C-alpha positions in Angstrom: 39.1 152.8 -57.7 42.7 153.8 -56.8 41.9 153.7 -53.1 40.5 150.1 -53.4 43.7 149.1 -55.3 45.9 150.7 -52.6 44.0 148.9 -49.9 44.3 145.6 -51.7 48.1 146.1 -52.1 48.3 147.1 -48.4 46.5 143.8 -47.5 49.2 142.0 -49.3 51.9 143.8 -47.4 52.9 146.3 -50.1 53.2 150.0 -49.3 52.3 152.2 -52.3 54.6 155.1 -52.9 54.0 158.4 -54.7 55.9 157.0 -57.7 53.6 154.0 -57.9 50.5 156.1 -58.5 51.1 156.8 -62.2 51.7 153.0 -62.9 48.6 152.2 -60.9 46.5 154.7 -62.8 47.8 153.2 -66.1 46.8 149.7 -65.0 43.4 150.8 -63.8 42.7 152.5 -67.3 44.1 149.5 -69.1 41.9 147.0 -67.3 38.8 149.2 -67.5 39.3 149.6 -71.3 39.7 145.9 -71.7 36.6 144.9 -69.7 34.5 147.7 -71.3 35.6 146.5 -74.8 34.5 143.0 -74.0 31.4 143.7 -72.0 30.3 147.2 -73.0 30.5 148.2 -69.3 32.1 147.0 -66.1 29.7 144.5 -64.5 29.5 144.8 -60.7 30.4 141.1 -60.4 33.9 141.9 -62.0 34.7 144.9 -59.8 36.9 143.0 -57.3 38.3 140.7 -59.9 39.4 143.8 -61.8 41.1 145.1 -58.7 43.0 141.8 -58.3 44.0 141.9 -62.0 45.3 145.5 -61.6 47.3 144.5 -58.5 48.7 141.3 -60.2 49.8 143.3 -63.3 51.4 146.0 -61.2 53.3 143.6 -59.0 54.5 141.6 -61.9 55.8 144.7 -63.6 57.6 145.8 -60.4 59.1 142.3 -60.1 60.2 142.3 -63.8 61.9 145.6 -63.3 63.8 144.2 -60.3 62.1 146.7 -58.1 60.2 144.1 -55.9 62.3 142.0 -53.5 59.8 141.3 -50.7 56.2 141.7 -49.8 55.6 141.0 -46.1 57.5 137.7 -45.5 57.6 136.6 -49.2 61.0 136.9 -50.7 61.0 137.2 -54.5 64.8 137.1 -54.8 65.1 133.4 -54.0 64.9 130.7 -56.6 61.4 129.5 -57.5 60.2 126.1 -56.5 61.2 123.4 -59.0 60.0 120.2 -57.4 57.8 119.0 -54.6 57.7 115.4 -53.1 54.9 114.2 -51.0 55.0 110.5 -50.0 55.7 108.5 -53.2 54.6 111.3 -55.6 57.0 113.9 -57.0 55.9 116.9 -59.0 58.4 118.9 -61.1 57.9 122.2 -62.7 60.0 123.5 -65.6 59.2 125.6 -68.6 55.6 125.7 -69.5 54.7 122.3 -68.2 54.3 120.4 -64.9 55.3 116.8 -64.7 53.9 114.3 -62.1 56.2 111.4 -61.4 55.0 108.5 -59.2 57.7 106.7 -57.2 57.5 103.2 -55.9 
């Protein structure tokens, strides 16, 4: 499983270091325990979803620690998108909600 997780991270542009392996092992065990507690076993259909959940949790933890600045061309240090305008429609994000505002 760890090799598939490493490959998925590599496909996103992240290079796994020796210090990452312990955190990845923990995430693998955590997701495995969760799925097995819900399903009794890990269904084949969830195998690749599980890998993505592991990767997402790992990257979120790295970002939360301030240890993740970029992956490939994605810069995590810049401010997040707060609003988007397309034609006469504007969408604003803030807090837990998204607000769609029609102009015109």
